[in-house]
C-alpha positions as CSV (number, residue, x, y, z in Angstrom):
1,M,113.1,65.8,111.7
2,D,117.2,66.1,110.4
3,N,118.1,62.5,109.7
4,I,114.9,60.1,108.9
5,I,115.9,56.4,109.1
6,D,114.6,53.0,107.6
7,E,115.2,49.8,107.3
8,A,117.6,49.6,104.7
9,T,119.7,52.2,106.3
10,L,119.6,50.3,110.1
11,E,121.3,47.3,108.3
12,R,123.6,48.8,106.5
13,L,124.7,50.8,109.4
14,K,124.8,47.3,111.4
15,A,127.2,45.9,108.6
16,E,129.5,48.7,108.3
17,N,129.4,49.0,111.9
18,E,129.6,53.2,112.3
19,P,128.7,53.8,115.9
20,K,129.3,57.0,115.1
21,V,126.1,57.9,112.7
22,T,123.3,59.4,115.1
23,V,119.7,59.0,113.8
24,E,116.7,61.6,115.5
25,L,114.1,59.6,116.6
26,P,111.0,60.5,118.6
27,M,111.2,59.2,122.3
28,I,109.2,57.7,125.3
29,A,110.0,56.8,128.8
30,L,108.5,54.1,129.5
31,R,107.3,53.0,133.4
32,G,108.0,50.2,134.7
33,M,109.2,48.0,131.3
34,V,112.1,47.6,129.4
35,V,111.6,46.7,125.3
36,Y,114.6,44.5,123.8
37,P,115.2,44.4,120.1
38,H,114.5,40.7,118.6
39,G,110.8,40.4,119.4
40,Y,107.6,42.5,119.8
41,M,105.6,44.0,122.3
42,N,102.7,45.8,123.2
43,F,101.9,49.0,126.4
44,D,99.7,51.6,126.4
45,I,100.8,55.4,127.3
46,G,98.4,57.8,128.4
47,R,101.3,61.0,129.0
48,E,100.6,63.8,126.6
49,P,104.5,64.0,125.7
50,S,104.6,59.8,124.5
51,V,101.0,60.1,122.8
52,A,102.7,63.3,120.8
53,A,106.0,61.0,120.5
54,V,103.6,57.9,118.3
55,T,101.7,60.6,116.5
56,K,105.2,62.1,115.1
57,S,106.5,59.3,114.7
58,K,103.4,57.7,112.7
59,E,103.8,60.6,110.3
60,Q,107.2,60.2,109.7
61,D,108.5,56.4,109.3
62,S,107.0,54.7,111.6
63,Y,110.4,54.6,114.1
64,I,110.6,55.5,117.5
65,F,112.8,55.0,120.2
66,L,111.9,53.3,123.7
67,V,113.7,53.7,126.9
68,A,112.8,52.8,130.9
69,Q,112.5,55.8,133.1
70,K,114.7,55.0,137.0
71,D,111.8,56.0,138.9
72,V,108.2,54.5,138.0
73,R,106.6,57.7,140.5
74,I,107.9,60.5,138.4
75,F,104.9,61.8,135.8
76,D,107.1,64.6,134.2
77,P,110.7,62.7,133.3
78,E,113.9,64.9,133.4
79,E,116.8,63.8,131.5
80,D,118.0,62.8,134.9
81,D,115.4,60.2,135.5
82,I,115.5,58.7,132.2
83,Y,118.7,55.8,131.5
84,A,121.1,56.3,128.4
85,I,120.4,53.0,126.7
86,G,116.9,51.5,124.9
87,T,115.5,49.9,122.4
88,I,115.1,52.0,118.8
89,C,111.6,50.9,118.0
90,K,109.4,50.5,114.5
91,I,105.7,50.8,115.9
92,K,103.4,48.1,113.4
93,Q,100.2,48.8,115.4
94,T,97.9,51.8,117.3
95,V,94.1,50.9,118.6
96,E,92.7,53.8,120.8
97,M,91.2,52.5,124.3
98,P,88.8,53.5,126.8
99,G,90.0,56.8,128.6
100,K,91.7,58.3,126.0
101,V,94.5,55.6,126.1
102,I,96.6,54.5,123.4
103,R,98.0,50.7,123.4
104,V,100.6,50.5,120.6
105,L,102.5,47.2,119.2
106,V,106.2,47.7,118.3
107,D,108.7,45.5,116.5
108,G,111.7,45.8,118.5
109,V,114.8,46.3,116.1
110,S,118.3,47.2,117.9
111,R,119.9,48.6,120.8
112,A,120.7,52.4,120.7
113,K,122.7,54.6,123.4
114,I,120.9,58.6,123.8
115,V,123.5,61.1,122.6
116,S,121.5,64.7,123.3
117,Y,118.0,65.4,123.9
118,K,117.2,67.7,120.9
119,Q,113.8,69.0,122.7
120,K,111.1,68.3,125.3
121,K,108.4,69.9,124.6
122,P,105.5,68.4,123.5
123,Y,107.5,65.6,123.1
124,F,110.8,64.3,123.5
125,S,113.1,64.0,120.7
126,V,116.8,62.8,121.1
127,E,119.8,61.7,118.7
128,V,120.8,57.9,119.1
129,E,123.5,55.7,118.1
130,P,123.1,52.2,117.0
131,L,124.3,49.3,119.2
132,E,125.8,46.3,118.1
133,D,126.1,43.6,120.3
134,I,129.8,42.5,120.5
135,S,131.3,38.8,120.4
136,E,134.7,38.8,121.9
137,D,135.6,34.7,122.6
138,A,132.9,31.9,120.6
139,I,134.0,28.8,122.5
140,L,133.3,31.0,125.7
141,E,130.3,32.3,124.4
142,E,128.8,29.0,122.7
143,S,130.1,27.1,126.6
144,I,127.9,29.8,128.3
145,F,125.2,29.5,125.7
146,R,124.9,25.7,126.0
147,L,124.6,26.2,129.8
148,T,122.0,28.9,129.6
149,V,119.8,27.3,127.5
150,E,120.1,24.2,129.9
151,L,119.1,26.0,132.7
152,M,116.4,28.2,130.8
153,G,114.5,24.4,130.4
154,D,115.4,23.5,133.6
155,Y,113.1,26.9,134.4
156,V,110.4,26.3,131.9
157,K,110.0,22.7,133.9
158,M,109.4,24.2,137.1
159,S,107.0,26.9,136.3
160,D,104.1,26.6,134.8
161,K,103.7,30.8,133.4
162,L,105.7,30.4,130.2
163,Q,103.0,30.7,127.3
164,P,103.9,27.6,124.7
165,E,104.6,30.0,121.7
166,V,107.5,31.9,123.9
167,V,108.8,27.5,124.9
168,L,108.8,27.4,120.8
169,A,110.2,30.2,119.8
170,L,113.1,29.9,122.4
171,N,113.4,26.4,121.0
172,N,114.1,27.7,117.7
173,T,116.2,30.4,118.7
174,D,120.3,30.1,117.5
175,A,121.7,33.9,118.7
176,A,123.3,34.0,122.4
177,G,122.4,37.2,122.5
178,E,118.9,37.1,121.1
179,F,118.7,34.3,123.6
180,C,119.2,37.0,126.4
181,D,116.7,39.4,125.0
182,M,113.8,37.2,125.0
183,V,114.4,34.9,128.2
184,A,114.3,38.8,129.7
185,T,111.4,39.8,128.1
186,N,109.2,36.7,128.7
187,I,110.2,35.8,132.8
188,F,109.8,38.4,135.8
189,M,112.6,39.9,137.1
190,R,113.1,43.8,138.2
191,I,113.2,46.8,136.0
192,D,117.2,46.9,137.0
193,D,118.0,43.5,135.7
194,K,116.1,44.2,133.0
195,Q,118.1,47.2,132.4
196,A,121.6,45.7,133.4
197,I,120.6,43.2,130.4
198,L,120.2,45.5,127.9
199,E,122.5,48.0,128.0
200,E,125.4,44.8,128.1
201,L,126.9,45.0,124.3
202,Y,129.3,41.7,125.3
203,V,127.2,38.6,124.8
204,N,129.1,36.1,126.8
205,K,128.8,39.2,129.4
206,R,124.3,38.9,129.0
207,L,124.7,35.4,129.0
208,E,126.1,35.4,132.6
209,K,123.7,37.9,133.6
210,T,120.9,35.7,132.3
211,Y,122.3,32.4,133.8
212,S,122.6,34.3,137.0
213,I,118.5,35.8,137.2
214,L,117.8,32.3,136.0
215,M,119.5,30.8,139.0
216,R,117.3,33.4,141.5
217,E,114.2,32.5,140.1
218,M,114.2,28.8,140.1
219,D,115.4,29.6,143.7
220,L,112.3,31.6,144.6
221,I,109.8,29.1,142.3
222,K,111.6,26.7,144.2
223,T,110.2,28.0,147.8
224,E,107.1,28.8,146.7
225,K,106.1,25.7,145.6
226,R,108.0,24.7,149.5
227,I,105.9,27.3,151.0
228,T,102.8,26.2,149.0
229,T,103.1,22.3,149.8
230,R,102.8,23.4,153.7
231,V,99.4,25.7,153.4
232,K,97.9,23.1,151.5
233,R,99.2,20.0,154.6
234,Q,97.7,22.6,157.1
235,I,94.2,22.8,155.1
236,D,94.3,19.0,155.0
237,K,95.0,19.4,158.8
238,S,91.8,21.2,159.7
239,Q,89.5,19.8,157.6
240,R,89.8,16.4,159.4
241,E,90.1,18.7,162.9
242,Y,86.7,19.8,161.7
243,Y,85.6,15.9,160.3
244,L,86.9,14.3,163.9
245,R,85.1,17.7,165.9
246,E,81.9,16.7,164.1
247,Q,82.0,13.4,165.0
248,Q,82.7,14.2,168.8
249,K,80.1,16.7,168.2
250,A,77.4,13.6,166.7
251,I,79.4,11.1,169.3
252,Q,78.3,13.6,172.5
253,K,74.6,14.4,171.3
254,E,74.0,10.4,171.5
255,L,75.6,10.8,174.8
256,G,73.4,13.8,175.9
257,E,76.3,16.3,175.9
258,G,77.5,19.1,174.0
259,D,74.0,20.8,174.9
260,E,75.4,24.1,175.9
261,L,76.1,25.6,172.4
262,Y,72.6,25.2,171.6
263,E,71.2,27.0,174.4
264,E,73.6,29.5,173.9
265,S,71.9,29.6,170.2
266,K,68.7,29.3,171.2
267,E,69.1,32.4,174.1
268,Y,70.5,34.8,171.6
269,R,67.5,34.1,169.3
270,K,65.1,34.8,172.4
271,K,66.7,37.9,172.9
272,L,66.6,39.6,169.4
273,K,63.3,38.5,168.8
274,N,62.2,40.6,172.2
275,A,64.4,43.2,170.9
276,K,62.3,44.7,168.9
277,L,65.1,45.5,166.2
278,P,64.6,46.8,162.7
279,K,63.8,43.6,160.0
280,E,67.1,44.0,158.4
281,T,68.9,44.4,161.6
282,L,67.0,41.2,163.3
283,E,67.4,39.0,159.6
284,K,71.3,39.9,159.6
285,A,71.7,38.7,163.6
286,L,69.5,35.1,162.8
287,K,71.5,34.7,160.5
288,E,74.7,35.1,162.6
289,V,73.2,33.1,165.4
290,D,73.2,30.3,162.5
291,R,76.9,30.7,161.8
292,L,77.5,30.5,166.3
293,S,75.6,27.0,166.2
294,K,77.3,25.1,163.6
295,M,81.0,26.4,165.0
296,G,82.9,24.3,167.3
297,P,83.1,25.0,171.2
298,G,86.9,27.1,170.6
299,S,86.5,28.7,167.8
300,A,87.7,32.2,167.7
301,E,85.5,33.2,165.0
302,G,82.5,32.2,167.5
303,A,83.8,34.7,169.7
304,V,83.7,37.4,167.1
305,V,79.8,36.5,166.0
306,R,79.2,37.1,170.2
307,S,80.8,40.3,170.3
308,Y,78.7,41.0,167.9
309,L,75.7,39.8,168.7
310,D,76.0,41.2,172.4
311,W,76.4,44.8,170.1
312,I,73.9,44.3,168.8
313,L,71.6,43.7,171.7
314,D,72.9,46.3,173.8
315,L,71.9,49.2,171.9
316,P,68.7,50.9,172.1
317,W,66.9,50.4,169.2
318,D,63.1,51.1,170.5
319,T,63.9,52.9,174.2
320,Y,63.6,57.2,173.7
321,T,63.5,59.2,176.6
322,Q,59.7,61.7,177.1
323,D,61.4,65.0,175.8
324,N,60.5,67.7,178.2
325,L,58.8,71.2,176.2
326,D,58.0,73.5,179.1
327,I,60.1,76.5,177.6
328,K,60.2,78.4,180.9
329,N,61.7,75.6,182.9
330,A,64.0,75.1,180.3
331,Q,65.2,78.5,180.3
332,E,65.3,78.4,184.1
333,I,67.5,75.8,184.2
334,L,69.7,77.2,180.8
335,D,70.0,80.8,183.5
336,E,70.7,78.2,186.8
337,D,73.7,76.5,184.8
338,H,75.3,79.4,182.5
339,Y,75.4,83.4,183.7
340,G,75.3,85.2,179.9
341,L,75.3,83.1,176.4
342,E,71.7,85.2,175.6
343,K,72.3,84.6,172.1
344,V,72.6,80.9,172.4
345,K,69.9,80.3,175.1
346,E,67.4,82.1,172.5
347,R,68.5,79.8,169.5
348,L,67.9,76.6,172.1
349,L,64.7,77.8,173.5
350,E,63.0,78.7,169.4
351,F,64.4,75.5,168.6
352,L,62.7,74.0,171.8
353,A,59.7,75.5,170.6
354,V,59.1,74.3,166.8
355,K,59.8,71.1,168.2
356,K,56.7,71.3,170.7
357,I,54.1,72.9,167.7
358,T,55.8,70.3,165.2
359,N,56.5,67.0,167.1
360,S,60.1,67.0,164.7
361,M,63.7,67.3,165.3
362,K,64.7,67.8,161.5
363,G,66.4,70.8,161.3
364,S,70.0,72.3,161.8
365,I,73.2,71.4,163.2
366,I,73.8,73.7,166.1
367,C,78.2,74.2,165.9
368,L,78.9,76.9,169.4
369,V,81.8,78.7,168.0
370,G,83.7,80.4,170.2
371,P,87.5,81.6,172.5
372,P,87.9,78.8,174.8
373,G,86.0,78.4,178.7
374,V,83.3,80.4,177.6
375,G,80.9,77.8,178.2
376,K,80.5,76.1,175.3
377,T,80.8,72.5,176.3
378,S,79.2,72.3,179.7
379,I,75.7,74.2,177.9
380,G,75.4,70.9,176.0
381,R,74.6,69.4,179.5
382,S,72.4,71.4,180.8
383,I,70.3,71.3,177.2
384,A,70.4,67.9,177.6
385,R,69.0,68.5,181.5
386,A,66.1,71.0,179.9
387,L,64.6,68.5,177.5
388,N,65.4,65.3,180.3
389,R,67.2,63.5,177.9
390,S,70.8,61.1,178.2
391,F,74.3,63.2,177.6
392,V,76.5,62.4,175.5
393,R,80.1,63.7,174.5
394,M,82.8,62.6,172.2
395,S,86.1,64.5,172.1
396,L,87.3,65.2,168.0
397,G,90.4,67.0,169.0
398,G,92.9,65.4,167.6
399,M,91.6,62.4,166.3
400,R,93.0,61.4,163.0
401,D,91.5,57.6,161.7
402,E,88.2,57.6,159.9
403,A,87.3,54.1,161.6
404,E,87.0,56.2,165.1
405,I,83.5,57.6,163.5
406,R,82.1,54.6,161.5
407,G,83.6,51.9,163.2
408,H,86.2,49.0,161.3
409,R,85.2,46.1,159.9
410,R,84.8,42.4,161.7
411,T,87.7,41.2,159.2
412,Y,90.1,43.3,162.2
413,V,90.7,42.0,164.7
414,G,89.5,43.3,167.8
415,S,87.1,45.2,165.8
416,I,84.7,47.2,167.5
417,P,82.3,49.9,166.4
418,G,82.5,53.6,165.7
419,R,82.7,55.9,168.7
420,I,79.2,57.3,166.7
421,I,77.8,53.8,168.0
422,A,79.5,53.4,171.5
423,G,77.6,57.0,172.2
424,M,74.6,55.5,171.5
425,K,75.3,52.2,173.8
426,Q,76.2,54.5,176.8
427,A,73.1,56.8,175.8
428,K,71.0,53.6,176.3
429,S,68.3,55.7,174.5
430,M,67.8,57.0,170.8
431,N,67.3,60.6,171.3
432,P,70.1,61.8,173.5
433,V,72.3,64.5,173.3
434,F,74.8,63.8,171.7
435,L,77.6,66.5,171.7
436,L,80.4,66.9,169.4
437,D,83.2,68.8,171.0
438,E,86.4,70.6,169.8
439,I,85.3,69.9,165.7
440,D,87.4,72.2,164.6
441,K,90.7,70.2,165.6
442,L,89.7,67.3,163.1
443,N,92.7,65.8,161.4
444,G,92.8,62.8,158.4
445,D,95.9,61.3,157.3
446,F,96.3,57.8,155.3
447,R,93.8,56.3,157.4
448,G,91.0,58.2,156.1
449,D,89.6,61.3,156.7
450,P,87.3,61.8,160.1
451,A,85.5,65.2,158.8
452,S,84.3,63.4,156.0
453,A,82.7,60.1,157.6
454,L,81.3,63.2,160.0
455,L,79.4,64.0,156.9
456,E,76.5,61.3,156.7
457,V,76.1,61.4,160.9
458,L,75.5,65.4,160.3
459,D,73.2,65.2,157.4
460,A,69.3,65.3,158.8
461,E,68.6,63.8,155.2
462,Q,71.0,60.7,155.7
463,N,71.5,60.1,159.3
464,N,68.3,58.2,159.5
465,A,70.0,55.3,158.2
466,Y,73.8,55.5,159.2
467,R,75.5,52.6,158.5
468,D,78.5,52.0,161.1
469,H,81.4,49.8,159.7
470,Y,81.0,47.3,162.2
471,L,77.4,46.5,162.6
472,E,76.4,46.8,158.5
473,V,73.2,47.9,159.2
474,P,71.3,50.7,159.4
475,F,71.3,52.2,162.5
476,D,68.8,54.9,163.0
477,L,70.4,58.8,163.9
478,S,67.6,61.2,163.0
479,N,66.0,61.6,166.9
480,V,69.6,62.9,168.2
481,L,70.3,66.2,168.8
482,F,73.1,66.8,167.7
483,I,75.8,69.8,168.9
484,T,78.8,71.0,168.0
485,T,81.5,72.8,169.8
486,A,84.8,75.0,168.2
487,N,87.1,77.4,168.8
488,T,87.2,78.4,164.7
489,I,85.1,77.8,161.9
490,Q,88.3,78.5,159.8
491,T,89.6,74.8,159.9
492,I,86.4,72.9,159.4
493,P,86.0,71.2,156.1
494,H,83.5,73.4,154.2
495,A,81.2,70.2,153.3
496,L,80.6,69.9,157.1
497,L,80.8,73.4,158.5
498,D,78.1,73.4,155.1
499,R,75.4,71.7,157.6
500,L,76.4,73.2,160.6
501,E,74.4,76.1,162.0
502,V,77.1,78.5,163.5
503,I,76.6,80.4,166.5
504,N,79.1,82.6,167.7
505,V,79.8,82.2,171.7
506,S,82.0,86.2,172.4
507,G,83.9,86.1,175.3
508,Y,82.5,87.8,178.8
509,T,83.3,91.0,179.7
510,D,84.5,92.2,183.1
511,D,81.2,92.4,184.8
512,E,79.8,89.4,183.3
513,K,82.9,87.5,185.1
514,I,82.2,89.2,188.5
515,E,78.8,88.0,188.4
516,I,80.1,84.0,187.3
517,A,83.0,84.8,190.0
518,T,80.4,85.2,192.4
519,K,77.1,83.8,191.4
520,Y,78.5,79.8,190.6
521,L,82.7,80.0,190.4
522,V,82.9,81.2,195.1
523,P,80.4,79.2,196.2
524,K,81.0,75.9,194.0
525,M,84.8,76.1,194.7
526,K,84.0,76.8,198.2
527,E,82.4,72.9,198.7
528,N,85.3,71.6,196.5
529,H,87.5,72.9,199.3
530,G,85.5,71.5,202.4
531,L,84.6,75.2,204.0
532,K,81.3,76.4,205.6
533,P,79.1,79.1,205.3
534,G,80.8,82.6,206.4
535,Q,85.0,80.9,206.9
536,L,85.4,82.6,203.6
537,T,84.5,85.9,202.1
538,I,85.8,87.5,199.0
539,T,84.8,90.9,197.8
540,R,83.3,91.8,195.0
541,Q,86.7,94.0,194.1
542,A,89.0,91.8,194.8
543,L,87.1,89.4,192.4
544,A,88.1,92.3,189.8
545,D,91.7,92.9,190.7
546,V,92.4,88.8,190.2
547,I,90.4,89.4,187.2
548,H,92.5,92.5,185.5
549,M,96.0,91.6,187.0
550,Y,95.8,87.5,187.7
551,T,93.9,86.6,184.3
552,R,93.8,87.3,180.3
553,E,91.3,85.4,179.2
554,S,87.8,85.2,177.3
555,G,86.9,82.8,179.1
556,V,86.4,82.2,183.4
557,R,88.9,78.7,183.2
558,E,92.0,81.0,184.6
559,L,89.2,82.7,187.2
560,E,88.1,79.7,188.2
561,R,92.1,78.1,188.5
562,E,92.6,81.3,190.6
563,V,89.2,81.5,193.1
564,A,90.9,78.0,193.4
565,A,94.2,78.9,194.4
566,L,92.2,81.4,196.9
567,C,90.1,78.7,198.7
568,R,93.6,76.5,198.7
569,K,95.5,78.9,201.2
570,A,92.6,80.1,203.3
571,A,91.7,76.2,203.9
572,R,95.0,76.2,205.0
573,K,94.6,78.9,207.7
574,I,91.5,77.4,209.0
575,A,93.3,74.1,209.1
576,E,95.5,76.0,211.5
577,D,93.0,77.4,213.2
578,P,88.8,76.3,213.1
579,T,87.8,79.2,214.7
580,L,88.8,81.8,211.7
581,K,87.0,83.8,209.2
582,I,88.7,85.6,206.4
583,K,87.8,87.9,203.8
584,I,90.1,88.6,200.8
585,G,89.7,92.3,199.9
586,V,91.5,94.8,197.0
587,K,94.5,94.5,199.8
588,D,94.9,90.7,200.3
589,V,95.0,89.0,196.7
590,P,98.6,90.0,196.3
591,E,99.2,87.6,200.0
592,Y,97.3,85.0,198.5
593,L,98.7,85.0,194.8
594,G,101.1,86.4,194.9
595,V,102.6,89.7,191.8
596,S,100.4,90.0,189.7
597,K,100.9,88.3,186.4
598,Y,99.8,90.6,184.1
599,S,100.0,94.9,184.0
600,C,97.1,96.8,183.2
601,D,97.4,99.2,180.5
602,K,96.7,102.9,181.2
603,L,95.7,106.1,180.0
604,N,97.9,108.8,178.3
605,K,98.4,111.3,180.8
606,N,98.8,114.3,178.2
607,D,98.1,114.1,174.4
608,E,101.3,113.4,172.1
609,V,102.3,113.7,169.1
610,G,103.0,110.4,166.8
611,L,101.1,108.3,169.7
612,V,97.8,106.4,169.0
613,T,95.9,104.1,170.6
614,G,94.7,101.3,168.7
615,L,92.0,98.4,169.5
616,A,92.7,94.5,168.5
617,W,91.0,91.7,168.4
618,T,93.2,88.1,170.3
619,S,92.1,84.4,170.6
620,V,91.6,85.5,174.2
621,G,89.9,88.2,173.6
622,G,90.3,91.9,173.1
623,D,92.9,94.7,173.7
624,T,94.2,97.6,173.4
625,L,97.6,98.6,171.5
626,T,99.7,101.6,171.6
627,I,101.2,102.7,168.4
628,E,103.8,105.1,168.4
629,A,105.3,106.5,165.2
630,A,108.6,109.0,164.8
631,V,109.9,110.9,161.5
632,I,113.7,110.8,161.8
633,P,116.4,112.3,159.2
634,G,117.2,109.6,156.7
635,K,116.6,108.3,153.3
636,G,112.6,108.1,152.7
637,N,112.9,104.6,154.4
638,I,110.0,103.1,156.2
639,V,111.1,101.2,159.2
640,L,108.1,98.8,160.8
641,T,109.1,97.2,164.2
642,G,107.3,95.0,166.7
643,H,106.9,91.3,165.3
644,L,104.2,92.7,162.6
645,G,102.4,90.2,160.2
646,D,103.0,90.9,156.6
647,V,99.0,92.4,156.8
648,M,99.7,94.7,159.0
649,K,102.5,96.0,157.0
650,E,101.2,96.4,153.9
651,S,98.4,98.5,156.1
652,A,101.1,100.7,157.4
653,A,102.0,100.9,153.4
654,A,98.8,101.6,152.4
655,G,98.6,104.3,155.2
656,I,101.6,106.3,154.3
657,T,101.0,106.5,150.7
658,Y,97.5,108.1,151.8
659,I,99.2,110.2,153.5
660,R,101.4,110.9,150.7
661,S,99.1,111.5,148.1
662,R,97.8,114.2,150.8
663,A,100.5,116.1,151.8
664,A,98.8,119.3,150.5
665,K,96.0,119.0,151.9
666,Y,97.9,119.0,155.5
667,N,100.7,121.2,154.7
668,I,103.4,118.8,154.6
669,E,106.4,119.3,152.4
670,P,107.0,116.8,149.6
671,K,110.6,116.6,150.5
672,V,109.8,115.4,153.9
673,F,109.2,112.1,152.8
674,A,112.6,111.8,150.9
675,E,114.8,113.7,153.2
676,N,113.5,111.6,156.2
677,D,112.6,108.1,157.4
678,I,109.4,106.9,159.4
679,H,109.7,104.1,162.0
680,I,106.2,102.6,163.2
681,H,106.2,100.5,166.9
682,V,104.3,98.7,168.4
683,P,105.3,98.2,172.1
684,E,105.1,93.9,173.3
685,G,107.4,93.1,170.8
686,A,108.0,90.0,171.4
687,V,104.0,89.4,171.0
688,P,103.0,88.8,167.0
689,K,100.9,90.9,166.0
690,D,99.0,90.6,162.4
691,G,95.6,91.7,160.7
692,P,94.3,95.3,158.6
693,S,92.6,96.1,161.5
694,A,95.3,98.4,162.6
695,G,95.2,100.5,159.2
696,I,94.1,104.2,160.3
697,T,95.6,104.1,163.6
698,M,98.6,103.8,161.9
699,A,97.7,106.1,159.3
700,T,96.7,108.7,162.1
701,A,100.2,108.2,164.4
702,V,102.2,108.6,161.4
703,L,99.9,112.2,160.2
704,S,100.6,113.3,163.7
705,A,104.3,112.7,163.7
706,L,104.6,114.6,159.9
707,T,102.6,117.3,161.7
708,G,103.7,117.7,165.0
709,I,99.7,117.8,166.0
710,P,98.9,116.2,169.0
711,V,96.2,113.0,168.9
712,K,93.8,112.8,172.0
713,K,94.2,110.8,175.2
714,D,91.2,109.0,175.5
715,V,90.5,108.3,172.1
716,A,91.0,104.8,170.2
717,M,90.3,103.7,166.9
718,T,90.2,100.8,164.7
719,G,89.7,100.1,160.9
720,E,91.1,99.3,157.4
721,I,92.1,101.8,155.8
722,T,92.3,102.0,151.3
723,L,94.8,104.0,149.2
724,R,92.3,106.5,148.5
725,G,91.4,107.3,152.5
726,R,88.8,104.9,153.2
727,V,87.4,103.2,155.5
728,L,86.8,99.5,155.6
729,E,84.7,97.0,158.1
730,I,86.2,95.1,160.8
731,G,85.4,91.9,163.0
732,G,85.6,91.7,166.5
733,L,84.1,95.2,167.4
734,K,82.7,93.8,170.8
735,E,86.0,92.3,172.4
736,K,88.2,95.4,171.1
737,S,84.9,97.7,172.5
738,L,85.3,95.9,176.2
739,A,89.3,96.5,175.7
740,A,88.6,100.2,174.9
741,Y,85.9,100.4,178.4
742,R,88.4,98.5,180.6
743,L,91.5,101.2,179.7
744,G,89.3,104.2,180.1
745,I,88.6,105.5,176.7
746,K,85.7,107.9,176.3
747,T,85.8,108.2,172.3
748,V,86.4,104.9,169.2
749,V,86.5,105.8,165.7
750,I,85.1,102.2,164.3
751,P,83.8,102.1,160.4
752,K,80.3,103.2,159.4
753,G,80.5,99.7,157.7
754,N,80.4,98.1,161.7
755,E,77.4,100.4,162.5
756,K,75.4,96.8,163.2
757,D,77.7,95.6,165.5
758,I,76.5,98.5,168.3
759,N,74.4,96.5,169.3
760,E,75.9,93.1,170.6
761,I,77.7,95.5,172.6
762,P,77.0,95.5,176.4
763,E,74.8,98.5,177.5
764,N,77.3,99.4,180.1
765,V,79.8,100.1,178.1
766,K,77.8,101.5,175.9
767,S,76.7,104.5,178.4
768,K,80.6,105.0,178.9
769,I,81.9,105.3,175.2
770,T,80.9,107.4,172.6
771,F,81.1,105.3,169.4
772,I,82.4,107.9,166.4
773,Q,81.5,106.3,162.4
774,V,83.5,107.0,159.9
775,E,83.5,106.3,156.4
776,N,86.8,108.6,155.0
777,M,89.5,109.6,156.7
778,D,89.2,112.4,157.1
779,E,86.6,112.2,159.8
780,V,88.9,109.9,161.4
781,L,92.0,112.9,162.0
782,E,89.0,115.4,162.8
783,V,87.9,113.4,165.5
784,A,91.2,112.0,167.1
785,L,93.6,115.3,166.6
786,S,93.8,117.6,168.7
787,K,93.0,121.4,168.3
788,K,95.9,122.4,169.7
789,K,99.3,122.5,167.8
790,G,102.2,120.3,169.2
791,N,106.0,120.2,168.6
792,K,106.9,118.9,165.0
């Protein structure tokens, strides 16, 4: 420290009134408190800079500068967050408290102003200038001082919050400035008022501020006393009403009246004892009945207790449905309701088989993950039908309040149980199939996190004693078959996902959609629109055209809407002429549905230079991408267009770097990269595109453009590329393969790491497409590039 201060020096500075003499001291920025001279103060510190400042002060002369923060919420304040005027104090004692907290006792010495900040880390060190009180008009000061002392006496009589020793110290204080500081220290006031008194050097003005604050505080105390008196009168009135009601009940009893409440309580007790409730639940419910019997007929609390007892009685505590564990019957029901979804059906049948052998329900919670419209929600209803169980569906999409799951405590007006308990009441059995739909759409806010509340519900080790906040008694959920659905697992919290067994439900192929439309959608829509058998026929070719030209999805919801549109148009014509029989073929589809919404991609007619077909995965299934590359005179720039994401741009850069590193192998002059620009474009520029799986596709397009070798028109590819030309595994191979199949691709280049995924591709697709597995870029080029030379 450049300038050490001691008590003698400080007194000399005050006496000589030399404001320009400054001293450097460690500083602590206090949150929510102001320290004044002429008094002791203790406070707790825990922030590292504050602890370091105290340690430094004790190593020197125990002097420290204390100043208040402007905003108590700021944990790590800067210069602008700290007031300029504070108090020089001497540390008298420090005590270490639990939790790495230090309690500090200080003695306020003098006001001081920050001149400059010397350091900020590891603690604040500031240069401060001690400040003196200024007295201008002694008579005016004495007059205001007397008024303030008198007002403080009235405050002490009115308030019981001041300690006797504080009152004694105030009475023995003759210095006006010190009196103001003591008042500000010991009465409640806002931080900005405390700081204003600290910053006021003129004693008469400080007295005026103190007087004003005391007047305001006395007005508040008077108001509080009025409120307290009013509340006490209301309580006395309530007690009087209670006494009168009790007298009224006694009189009615003598007269043989007022037995209605007694009969109601008796009826509740009878129902509860016949409900086969668990012991703890029965005891809790009977206590509530006892409370009800002691309440007045018009009591508001009585309505709350009745609602609670009704909920207890409505729940199926001992009601179970008999499971149908016939595996063949379950298979038939699942096949009847859903086409495809073999993986899901197989897992559910396995579950039934284990249940049949072990007679136990405990196991994994199934989570069906897949794009919209593939039948995730409806399969839950089919499972319930196959098992002969009740079915309950609960949508979690957009849920933000934890109380929606766990219920509201009965202290709140209008409180009800959570939706889990409400669903059990709806099911009317203890072993329903409970579908938690859209579990990936949960959100949390200041009201809690519903996903965290679901942890207990979906944990087989805990849900046998699930406690709803409203019921306050354990409820057994262990016999419930929970099934959840989601579009993606990316937004499901990890702790919740860990409790789920994920089954991926991929999109339907075109052939599967045609079968679904023929067997399910068309008959359903005919019935919904009142069409009789034989009045409307839709050919398979027409359905295929609707799928290709009017829908773009993994599921069949949009297809269902288009089939409904065909039925509506036909129904109108038949309504006009009941004898009419309509057959819709490929040529008739535009007449009913209008111009096609989508255009089908077509294969290139010829092998072209710099033009490669890539494969992409989207939320509605697979798609094909035509990637173009061109080499033009320039300065070696790389231009990427087509609304590409960061990952896709990085893949393009990696591919070009690989080509540059192998330029000699492909007879490319190094100066070509310096004298030309390379432009990569992915058409449909309004559609965002991202992901690493187009890496080998872009690299092939660039190499073709640089060498002039055409790319085979009937070859498509997908795979991530590294700087050394390795081809890495990708996702969504099934959907991408279906897109290639629709386009008429004959050969698909895939990474060697995706060999395991080929088994998931439908047989009709594998019979038409040759899948080439590659490990490096050389193998890709061997397959993709044409043997004939094109125009460079």
